DSSP file (Angstrom, degrees, kcal/mol; ACC not computed):
  #  RESIDUE AA STRUCTURE BP1 BP2  ACC     N-H-->O    O-->H-N    N-H-->O    O-->H-N    TCO  KAPPA ALPHA  PHI   PSI    X-CA   Y-CA   Z-CA
    1    1 A M     >        0   0    0      0, 0.0     4,-2.2     0, 0.0     5,-0.1   0.000 360.0 360.0 360.0 -46.8   10.4    9.2   32.7
    2    2 A L  H  >  +     0   0    0      1,-0.2     4,-2.3     2,-0.2     5,-0.2   0.844 360.0  51.7 -48.2 -45.2    8.3    6.6   31.0
    3    3 A K  H  > S+     0   0    0      2,-0.2     4,-1.1     1,-0.2    -1,-0.2   0.861 108.3  52.6 -66.9 -38.4    5.3    8.8   31.2
    4    4 A F  H  > S+     0   0    0      1,-0.2     4,-1.6     2,-0.2     3,-0.3   0.944 111.7  46.8 -60.1 -48.4    7.3   11.7   29.6
    5    5 A I  H  X S+     0   0    0     -4,-2.2     4,-1.0     1,-0.2    -2,-0.2   0.899 112.4  46.3 -70.3 -37.4    8.3    9.4   26.7
    6    6 A T  H  < S+     0   0    0     -4,-2.3     4,-0.3     1,-0.2    -1,-0.2   0.671 108.7  58.8 -74.1 -14.1    4.9    8.0   26.0
    7    7 A Q  H  < S+     0   0    0     -4,-1.1     3,-0.4    -3,-0.3    -1,-0.2   0.920 116.0  34.0 -71.8 -46.3    3.4   11.6   26.2
    8    8 A Y  H >< S+     0   0    0     -4,-1.6     3,-1.4     1,-0.2     4,-0.4   0.457  91.5  87.5 -94.6  -6.7    5.6   12.7   23.4
    9    9 A T  G >< S+     0   0    0     -4,-1.0     3,-1.4     1,-0.3    -1,-0.2   0.839  79.8  68.3 -71.0 -27.5    6.0    9.6   21.2
   10   10 A K  G 3  S+     0   0    0     -3,-0.4     4,-0.3    -4,-0.3    -1,-0.3   0.737  96.4  55.7 -60.2 -20.4    2.8   10.7   19.2
   11   11 A F  G X> S+     0   0    0     -3,-1.4     4,-2.2     1,-0.2     3,-0.5   0.602  81.0  93.6 -90.6  -8.9    4.8   13.7   17.8
   12   12 A V  H <> S+     0   0    0     -3,-1.4     4,-2.2    -4,-0.4    -1,-0.2   0.890  85.8  46.3 -51.8 -52.0    7.7   11.5   16.3
   13   13 A P  H 3> S+     0   0    0      0, 0.0     4,-2.2     0, 0.0    -1,-0.2   0.849 111.2  51.7 -65.2 -32.0    6.2   11.2   12.8
   14   14 A Y  H <> S+     0   0    0     -3,-0.5     4,-2.3    -4,-0.3    -2,-0.2   0.879 111.3  46.8 -68.5 -41.6    5.4   14.9   12.6
   15   15 A F  H  X S+     0   0    0     -4,-2.2     4,-3.1     2,-0.2     5,-0.2   0.894 110.2  55.8 -64.8 -36.9    9.0   15.8   13.6
   16   16 A Y  H  X S+     0   0    0     -4,-2.2     4,-2.6    -5,-0.2    -2,-0.2   0.952 108.5  44.1 -63.8 -48.7   10.2   13.3   11.1
   17   17 A F  H  X S+     0   0    0     -4,-2.2     4,-2.5     1,-0.2     5,-0.2   0.916 114.4  53.5 -63.5 -40.5    8.3   14.9    8.1
   18   18 A I  H  X S+     0   0    0     -4,-2.3     4,-2.9     2,-0.2    -1,-0.2   0.950 108.5  46.9 -54.7 -51.5    9.4   18.3    9.3
   19   19 A S  H  X S+     0   0    0     -4,-3.1     4,-4.0     1,-0.2    -1,-0.2   0.926 110.8  52.7 -58.2 -44.2   13.0   17.2    9.4
   20   20 A I  H  X S+     0   0    0     -4,-2.6     4,-2.1    -5,-0.2    -2,-0.2   0.943 111.8  45.6 -64.8 -41.7   12.6   15.7    5.9
   21   21 A V  H  X S+     0   0    0     -4,-2.5     4,-2.9     2,-0.2    -2,-0.2   0.896 113.0  50.8 -61.0 -43.6   11.1   19.1    4.5
   22   22 A A  H  X S+     0   0    0     -4,-2.9     4,-2.7    -5,-0.2    -2,-0.2   0.945 113.4  46.1 -58.7 -43.2   13.9   21.0    6.3
   23   23 A Y  H  X S+     0   0    0     -4,-4.0     4,-1.7    -5,-0.2    -2,-0.2   0.872 113.3  47.1 -63.3 -33.8   16.5   18.7    4.7
   24   24 A W  H  X S+     0   0    0     -4,-2.1     4,-2.5    -5,-0.2     5,-0.3   0.912 111.9  53.0 -79.3 -43.6   15.0   18.9    1.3
   25   25 A F  H  X S+     0   0    0     -4,-2.9     4,-3.7    -5,-0.2     5,-0.2   0.959 110.7  44.7 -48.2 -57.8   14.8   22.8    1.6
   26   26 A T  H  X S+     0   0    0     -4,-2.7     4,-1.4     1,-0.2    -1,-0.2   0.861 113.1  52.2 -61.7 -32.9   18.4   23.2    2.5
   27   27 A D  H  X S+     0   0    0     -4,-1.7     4,-0.6    -5,-0.2    -1,-0.2   0.892 116.3  37.7 -67.0 -38.8   19.5   20.8   -0.3
   28   28 A I  H >X S+     0   0    0     -4,-2.5     4,-3.1     1,-0.2     3,-1.2   0.904 111.6  60.8 -84.3 -36.4   17.6   22.6   -3.0
   29   29 A N  H 3X S+     0   0    0     -4,-3.7     4,-1.6    -5,-0.3    -1,-0.2   0.849  95.5  62.8 -55.1 -30.3   18.4   26.0   -1.5
   30   30 A K  H 3< S+     0   0    0     -4,-1.4    -1,-0.2    -5,-0.2    -2,-0.2   0.847 121.0  20.6 -58.8 -35.5   22.1   25.4   -2.0
   31   31 A T  H << S+     0   0    0     -3,-1.2    -2,-0.2    -4,-0.6    -1,-0.2   0.806 132.8  36.5-111.3 -37.0   21.6   25.2   -5.8
   32   32 A E  H >< S-     0   0    0     -4,-3.1     3,-0.8     1,-0.2     2,-0.2   0.652  82.1-163.2 -91.5 -17.9   18.3   27.0   -6.6
   33   33 A G  G ><  +     0   0    0     -4,-1.6     3,-1.8    -5,-0.5     4,-0.3  -0.470  66.7   4.8  69.5-132.4   18.3   29.8   -4.1
   34   34 A I  G >  S+     0   0    0      1,-0.3     3,-1.4    -2,-0.2    -1,-0.2   0.715 116.4  74.2 -65.6 -18.6   14.9   31.6   -3.4
   35   35 A T  G <  S+     0   0    0     -3,-0.8    -1,-0.3     1,-0.2     4,-0.1   0.599  86.0  67.4 -71.7  -5.3   12.9   29.2   -5.6
   36   36 A A  G X> S+     0   0    0     -3,-1.8     3,-1.8     1,-0.2     4,-0.6   0.638  73.9  88.5 -87.4 -11.4   13.2   26.6   -2.9
   37   37 A Y  G X4 S+     0   0    0     -3,-1.4     3,-0.9     1,-0.3     4,-0.4   0.796  73.9  65.7 -61.4 -26.0   11.2   28.5   -0.4
   38   38 A P  G >4 S+     0   0    0      0, 0.0     3,-1.0     0, 0.0     4,-0.5   0.738  88.4  72.7 -66.4 -17.2    7.7   27.0   -1.4
   39   39 A I  G X4 S+     0   0    0     -3,-1.8     3,-1.9     1,-0.2     4,-0.3   0.900  85.9  63.9 -66.5 -36.8    9.1   23.7   -0.2
   40   40 A L  G XX S+     0   0    0     -3,-0.9     3,-1.5    -4,-0.6     4,-0.6   0.734  86.8  71.7 -59.6 -21.0    8.7   25.0    3.4
   41   41 A L  G X4 S+     0   0    0     -3,-1.0     3,-0.9    -4,-0.4    -1,-0.3   0.823  85.1  66.5 -65.3 -26.5    5.0   25.2    2.9
   42   42 A L  G <4 S+     0   0    0     -3,-1.9     4,-0.3    -4,-0.5    -1,-0.3   0.655  96.6  56.5 -68.6 -11.1    4.8   21.3    2.9
   43   43 A G  G <> S+     0   0    0     -3,-1.5     4,-2.4    -4,-0.3     3,-0.5   0.694  85.6  84.2 -91.4 -17.7    5.9   21.4    6.7
   44   44 A I  H <X S+     0   0    0     -3,-0.9     4,-2.4    -4,-0.6     5,-0.2   0.844  87.0  48.6 -50.6 -41.3    3.0   23.6    7.7
   45   45 A P  H  > S+     0   0    0      0, 0.0     4,-1.9     0, 0.0    -1,-0.2   0.876 114.6  48.4 -72.0 -29.2    0.4   20.9    8.2
   46   46 A F  H  > S+     0   0    0     -3,-0.5     4,-0.6    -4,-0.3    -2,-0.2   0.891 112.2  48.3 -72.6 -39.6    2.9   18.8   10.3
   47   47 A L  H  X S+     0   0    0     -4,-2.4     4,-2.3     1,-0.2     3,-0.3   0.837 109.4  53.8 -69.3 -37.7    3.8   21.8   12.4
   48   48 A W  H  X S+     0   0    0     -4,-2.4     4,-2.7    -5,-0.3    -2,-0.2   0.892 102.0  57.3 -64.0 -38.5    0.2   22.6   12.9
   49   49 A Q  H  < S+     0   0    0     -4,-1.9    -1,-0.2     1,-0.2    -2,-0.2   0.729 110.2  44.8 -61.6 -24.9   -0.5   19.1   14.1
   50   50 A I  H  < S+     0   0    0     -4,-0.6    -2,-0.2    -3,-0.3    -1,-0.2   0.867 119.7  40.5 -85.4 -39.5    2.2   19.7   16.9
   51   51 A I  H  < S+     0   0    0     -4,-2.3    -2,-0.2     1,-0.2    -3,-0.2   0.992 139.5   1.6 -72.7 -59.0    1.0   23.2   17.9
   52   52 A K  S  < S-     0   0    0     -4,-2.7    -1,-0.2    -5,-0.2    -2,-0.2  -0.763  83.9-144.1-139.6  88.3   -2.8   22.6   17.7
   53   53 A P        -     0   0    0      0, 0.0     2,-0.4     0, 0.0    -4,-0.1  -0.048  13.6-169.3 -47.3 146.1   -3.8   18.9   16.8
   54   54 A N     >  -     0   0    0      1,-0.1     4,-2.1    65,-0.0     5,-0.1  -0.957  17.6-150.0-140.5 126.7   -6.8   18.1   14.7
   55   55 A K  H  > S+     0   0    0     -2,-0.4     4,-1.8     1,-0.2     5,-0.1   0.842  96.0  48.3 -67.1 -37.5   -8.1   14.8   14.3
   56   56 A S  H  > S+     0   0    0      2,-0.2     4,-2.6     1,-0.2    -1,-0.2   0.954 113.7  47.1 -61.0 -53.5   -9.5   15.1   10.7
   57   57 A L  H  > S+     0   0    0      1,-0.2     4,-2.5     2,-0.2    -2,-0.2   0.885 109.8  56.3 -64.2 -38.3   -6.2   16.7    9.4
   58   58 A N  H  X S+     0   0    0     -4,-2.1     4,-1.6     2,-0.2    -1,-0.2   0.903 110.3  43.9 -48.7 -51.8   -4.2   13.9   11.2
   59   59 A F  H  X S+     0   0    0     -4,-1.8     4,-2.7     1,-0.2     5,-0.3   0.910 113.3  49.0 -62.6 -46.2   -6.2   11.4    9.3
   60   60 A I  H  X S+     0   0    0     -4,-2.6     4,-2.0     1,-0.2    -2,-0.2   0.873 111.5  51.9 -64.7 -36.2   -6.0   13.1    6.0
   61   61 A L  H  X S+     0   0    0     -4,-2.5     4,-1.7    -5,-0.2    -1,-0.2   0.823 111.3  46.7 -70.3 -30.0   -2.3   13.5    6.4
   62   62 A G  H  X S+     0   0    0     -4,-1.6     4,-1.5     2,-0.2    -2,-0.2   0.863 112.7  46.0 -81.4 -35.5   -1.8    9.9    7.2
   63   63 A I  H  X S+     0   0    0     -4,-2.7     4,-2.2     2,-0.2     5,-0.2   0.858 112.7  53.3 -72.2 -35.5   -3.9    8.5    4.3
   64   64 A T  H  X S+     0   0    0     -4,-2.0     4,-2.5    -5,-0.3     5,-0.2   0.982 112.3  42.5 -64.8 -48.5   -2.2   10.9    1.9
   65   65 A F  H  X S+     0   0    0     -4,-1.7     4,-2.9     1,-0.2     5,-0.2   0.827 110.8  56.2 -69.9 -27.5    1.3    9.8    2.9
   66   66 A V  H  X S+     0   0    0     -4,-1.5     4,-2.1     2,-0.2    -1,-0.2   0.923 109.7  46.2 -69.3 -38.3    0.5    6.2    2.9
   67   67 A C  H  X S+     0   0    0     -4,-2.2     4,-2.5     2,-0.2    -2,-0.2   0.913 115.6  44.9 -64.8 -42.0   -0.7    6.5   -0.6
   68   68 A V  H  X S+     0   0    0     -4,-2.5     4,-2.1     1,-0.2    -2,-0.2   0.899 114.7  48.8 -69.1 -38.9    2.4    8.4   -1.7
   69   69 A S  H  X S+     0   0    0     -4,-2.9     4,-2.0     2,-0.2    -1,-0.2   0.848 108.7  53.4 -70.7 -32.1    4.7    6.0    0.2
   70   70 A S  H  X S+     0   0    0     -4,-2.1     4,-2.2    -5,-0.2     3,-0.2   0.966 112.1  47.2 -57.2 -51.7    2.9    3.0   -1.4
   71   71 A Y  H  X S+     0   0    0     -4,-2.5     4,-3.2     1,-0.2    -2,-0.2   0.904 112.4  48.4 -51.1 -47.3    3.6    4.7   -4.8
   72   72 A L  H  X S+     0   0    0     -4,-2.1     4,-2.2     1,-0.2    -1,-0.2   0.813 109.1  50.9 -65.0 -37.2    7.1    5.2   -3.8
   73   73 A I  H  X S+     0   0    0     -4,-2.0     4,-2.2    -3,-0.2    -1,-0.2   0.863 112.0  49.4 -74.6 -32.8    7.6    1.7   -2.6
   74   74 A L  H  X S+     0   0    0     -4,-2.2     4,-3.3     2,-0.2     5,-0.3   0.986 113.7  47.1 -56.2 -61.8    6.1    0.3   -6.2
   75   75 A A  H  X S+     0   0    0     -4,-3.2     4,-1.8     1,-0.2    -2,-0.2   0.837 111.1  49.0 -58.0 -36.0    8.4    2.6   -7.9
   76   76 A Y  H  X S+     0   0    0     -4,-2.2     4,-2.4     2,-0.2    -1,-0.2   0.935 111.6  50.7 -59.2 -50.6   11.4    1.6   -5.8
   77   77 A L  H  X S+     0   0    0     -4,-2.2     4,-2.4     1,-0.2    -2,-0.2   0.943 112.2  47.0 -55.4 -52.4   10.6   -2.2   -6.4
   78   78 A F  H  X S+     0   0    0     -4,-3.3     4,-1.1     1,-0.2    -1,-0.2   0.823 109.6  52.7 -70.5 -23.9   10.4   -1.7  -10.2
   79   79 A S  H  X S+     0   0    0     -4,-1.8     4,-0.7    -5,-0.3    -1,-0.2   0.871 109.5  48.8 -71.6 -32.1   13.6    0.3  -10.4
   80   80 A I  H >< S+     0   0    0     -4,-2.4     3,-0.6     1,-0.2    -2,-0.2   0.885 110.0  52.9 -71.4 -33.7   15.5   -2.4   -8.6
   81   81 A L  H 3< S+     0   0    0     -4,-2.4    -1,-0.2     1,-0.2    -2,-0.2   0.775 108.2  50.7 -64.1 -29.4   14.0   -5.0  -10.9
   82   82 A N  H 3< S+     0   0    0     -4,-1.1     2,-0.4    -5,-0.2    -1,-0.2   0.540  86.6 101.4 -88.2 -10.6   15.1   -3.1  -14.0
   83   83 A M    <<  +     0   0    0     -4,-0.7     3,-0.1    -3,-0.6    -4,-0.0  -0.623  40.2 174.2 -81.2 128.7   18.7   -2.6  -13.0
   84   84 A I        +     0   0    0     -2,-0.4     2,-0.4     1,-0.3    -1,-0.2   0.893  66.9  33.0-100.0 -48.2   21.1   -4.8  -14.6
   85   85 A T  S    S-     0   0    0      0, 0.0     2,-0.5     0, 0.0    -1,-0.3  -0.867  71.1-159.5-104.2 138.4   24.7   -3.8  -13.6
   86   86 A L        -     0   0    0     -2,-0.4     2,-0.1    -3,-0.1    -3,-0.0  -0.954   2.6-164.0-124.8 114.9   25.0   -2.3  -10.0
   87   87 A S     >  -     0   0    0     -2,-0.5     4,-2.1     1,-0.1     5,-0.1  -0.378  38.2-101.9 -84.2 174.4   28.0   -0.1   -9.3
   88   88 A T  H  > S+     0   0    0      1,-0.2     4,-2.8     2,-0.2     5,-0.2   0.884 122.3  52.7 -68.9 -35.5   28.8    0.6   -5.6
   89   89 A S  H  > S+     0   0    0      1,-0.2     4,-2.2     2,-0.2    -1,-0.2   0.857 109.4  48.9 -72.6 -29.3   27.3    4.1   -5.7
   90   90 A I  H  > S+     0   0    0      2,-0.2     4,-2.5     3,-0.2    -1,-0.2   0.931 111.1  51.0 -74.6 -37.0   24.0    2.7   -7.1
   91   91 A K  H  X S+     0   0    0     -4,-2.1     4,-3.0     2,-0.2     5,-0.2   0.979 110.4  48.5 -48.3 -62.1   24.1    0.1   -4.3
   92   92 A V  H  X S+     0   0    0     -4,-2.8     4,-2.7     1,-0.3     5,-0.3   0.927 113.2  48.3 -52.2 -49.2   24.6    2.8   -1.6
   93   93 A F  H  X S+     0   0    0     -4,-2.2     4,-2.8     1,-0.2    -1,-0.3   0.917 110.3  52.2 -58.9 -42.4   21.7    4.9   -3.2
   94   94 A L  H  X S+     0   0    0     -4,-2.5     4,-2.8     1,-0.2    -2,-0.2   0.932 110.9  46.9 -62.8 -44.7   19.4    1.9   -3.2
   95   95 A V  H  X S+     0   0    0     -4,-3.0     4,-2.0     2,-0.2    -2,-0.2   0.948 116.1  41.4 -66.9 -46.2   20.0    1.2    0.4
   96   96 A Y  H  X S+     0   0    0     -4,-2.7     4,-2.7    -5,-0.2    -2,-0.2   0.882 116.2  53.0 -71.3 -31.2   19.5    4.8    1.6
   97   97 A G  H  X S+     0   0    0     -4,-2.8     4,-2.3    -5,-0.3     5,-0.2   0.960 109.8  48.2 -59.7 -48.6   16.5    5.1   -0.8
   98   98 A G  H  X S+     0   0    0     -4,-2.8     4,-2.5    -5,-0.2    -2,-0.2   0.879 111.6  48.5 -63.5 -42.6   15.0    1.9    0.6
   99   99 A I  H  X S+     0   0    0     -4,-2.0     4,-2.6     1,-0.2    -1,-0.2   0.946 113.0  49.2 -60.6 -52.0   15.5    3.1    4.2
  100  100 A F  H  X S+     0   0    0     -4,-2.7     4,-1.8     2,-0.2    -2,-0.2   0.888 112.7  45.3 -57.1 -45.9   13.9    6.5    3.3
  101  101 A I  H  X S+     0   0    0     -4,-2.3     4,-1.9     2,-0.2    -1,-0.2   0.918 114.0  49.7 -67.9 -47.2   10.9    5.0    1.6
  102  102 A L  H  X S+     0   0    0     -4,-2.5     4,-2.5    -5,-0.2    -2,-0.2   0.903 110.5  48.7 -57.3 -46.3   10.3    2.5    4.4
  103  103 A L  H  X S+     0   0    0     -4,-2.6     4,-2.5     2,-0.2    -1,-0.2   0.844 110.6  52.2 -63.2 -36.7   10.6    5.1    7.2
  104  104 A N  H  X S+     0   0    0     -4,-1.8     4,-2.4    -5,-0.2    -2,-0.2   0.951 111.1  47.7 -66.5 -41.5    8.0    7.3    5.2
  105  105 A F  H  X S+     0   0    0     -4,-1.9     4,-2.4     2,-0.2     5,-0.2   0.922 114.2  45.8 -61.3 -54.5    5.6    4.4    5.0
  106  106 A V  H  X S+     0   0    0     -4,-2.5     4,-1.7     2,-0.2    -1,-0.2   0.875 112.4  50.6 -61.6 -38.9    6.0    3.6    8.7
  107  107 A M  H  X S+     0   0    0     -4,-2.5     4,-1.8     2,-0.2    -2,-0.2   0.963 110.6  51.4 -59.1 -53.1    5.6    7.4    9.8
  108  108 A A  H  X S+     0   0    0     -4,-2.4     4,-2.0     1,-0.3    -2,-0.2   0.866 110.1  46.8 -61.4 -42.1    2.5    7.5    7.7
  109  109 A L  H  X S+     0   0    0     -4,-2.4     4,-3.0     1,-0.2    -1,-0.3   0.827 108.8  54.4 -59.8 -35.5    1.1    4.5    9.4
  110  110 A W  H  X S+     0   0    0     -4,-1.7     4,-2.0     2,-0.2    -2,-0.2   0.830 106.1  54.9 -71.1 -29.2    2.0    5.8   12.9
  111  111 A I  H  X S+     0   0    0     -4,-1.8     4,-2.0     2,-0.2    -2,-0.2   0.954 110.1  45.2 -70.4 -43.3    0.0    9.1   11.9
  112  112 A I  H  X S+     0   0    0     -4,-2.0     4,-1.9     1,-0.2     3,-0.4   0.973 112.8  52.1 -64.5 -46.8   -3.1    7.0   11.1
  113  113 A R  H  X S+     0   0    0     -4,-3.0     4,-3.0     1,-0.2     5,-0.4   0.914 109.1  49.0 -47.1 -42.6   -2.6    5.0   14.3
  114  114 A N  H  X S+     0   0    0     -4,-2.0     4,-1.4     1,-0.2    -1,-0.2   0.842 112.4  48.3 -72.7 -31.7   -2.4    8.2   16.2
  115  115 A S  H  < S+     0   0    0     -4,-2.0    -1,-0.2    -3,-0.4    -2,-0.2   0.718 118.5  38.8 -82.6 -17.1   -5.6    9.6   14.6
  116  116 A I  H  < S+     0   0    0     -4,-1.9    -2,-0.2    -5,-0.2    -1,-0.2   0.850 126.4  32.8 -99.2 -33.5   -7.6    6.4   15.2
  117  117 A H  H  < S+     0   0    0     -4,-3.0     2,-0.4    -5,-0.3    -3,-0.2   0.805 114.4  51.3 -89.7 -30.9   -6.2    5.4   18.8
  118  118 A R     <  -     0   0    0     -4,-1.4     2,-0.5    -5,-0.4    -1,-0.1  -0.824  63.0-145.1-121.2 143.5   -5.6    8.8   20.5
  119  119 A T              0   0    0     -2,-0.4    -4,-0.1     1,-0.1    -3,-0.0  -0.867 360.0 360.0 -92.9 138.2   -7.5   11.9   21.0
  120  120 A F              0   0    0     -2,-0.5    -1,-0.1    -5,-0.1    -5,-0.0   0.454 360.0 360.0 -84.6 360.0   -5.4   15.1   20.9
């Protein structure tokens, strides 16, 4: 059982980003309709890494999303510092937003770790 778990844990960040793309697509598709379909293109590199892994694509995805997540962390911190009054809905949004941003950063670091430590 442990061997099975360790064999497939390298795919967790890819499934995470695919699920984010799927959620984003369904959310936008409810209001925008057919214009949401280009969002699905964002999931192709992550799906490709699951089907036919490539070490260089893996490293590029990891570096790209670490940079994007770092930018999101900075934007999140600056938005928290500029808020004066916090309603309960804003507090809930800040908690969920913070969890989402931190998970993105951790998953991007996990992708980089996979490209450095493991051969696919």
